[in-house]
C-alpha positions as semicolon CSV with decimal commas, in nm:
position;residue;x (nm);y (nm);z (nm)
1;M;2,866;0,230;-0,117
2;I;2,763;0,318;-0,493
3;A;2,764;0,006;-0,644
4;F;2,600;-0,203;-0,365
5;F;2,281;0,113;-0,358
6;M;2,220;0,074;-0,741
7;S;2,268;-0,309;-0,732
8;G;1,975;-0,324;-0,459
9;W;1,760;-0,071;-0,605
10;H;1,856;-0,242;-0,985
11;M;1,685;-0,546;-0,766
12;M;1,326;-0,399;-0,614
13;R;1,293;-0,247;-0,946
14;C;1,303;-0,596;-1,114
15;N;1,106;-0,696;-0,820
16;I;0,825;-0,410;-0,873
17;R;0,804;-0,491;-1,254
18;K;0,802;-0,890;-1,184
19;M;0,510;-0,772;-0,938
20;L;0,333;-0,549;-1,147
21;R;0,367;-0,805;-1,455
22;N;0,189;-1,085;-1,163
23;F;-0,092;-0,850;-1,072
24;A;-0,220;-0,724;-1,435
25;V;-0,180;-1,153;-1,534
26;A;-0,438;-1,215;-1,211
27;V;-0,632;-0,873;-1,302
28;N;-0,689;-1,041;-1,626
29;V;-0,752;-1,348;-1,558
30;A;-1,015;-1,224;-1,272
31;F;-1,180;-0,981;-1,504
32;D;-1,178;-1,245;-1,817
33;P;-1,475;-1,443;-1,873
34;G;-1,267;-1,754;-2,018
35;P;-1,227;-2,141;-1,926
36;E;-1,035;-2,014;-1,523
37;A;-1,410;-1,851;-1,445
């Protein structure tokens, strides 16, 4: 049970970090006047 909870917590943390990184990239693209604009 503890191992299952720890593995789920690890997966959730990895997903949150990936989501935050994607969000940061999207914000940088949105606020950077670059070739994408």
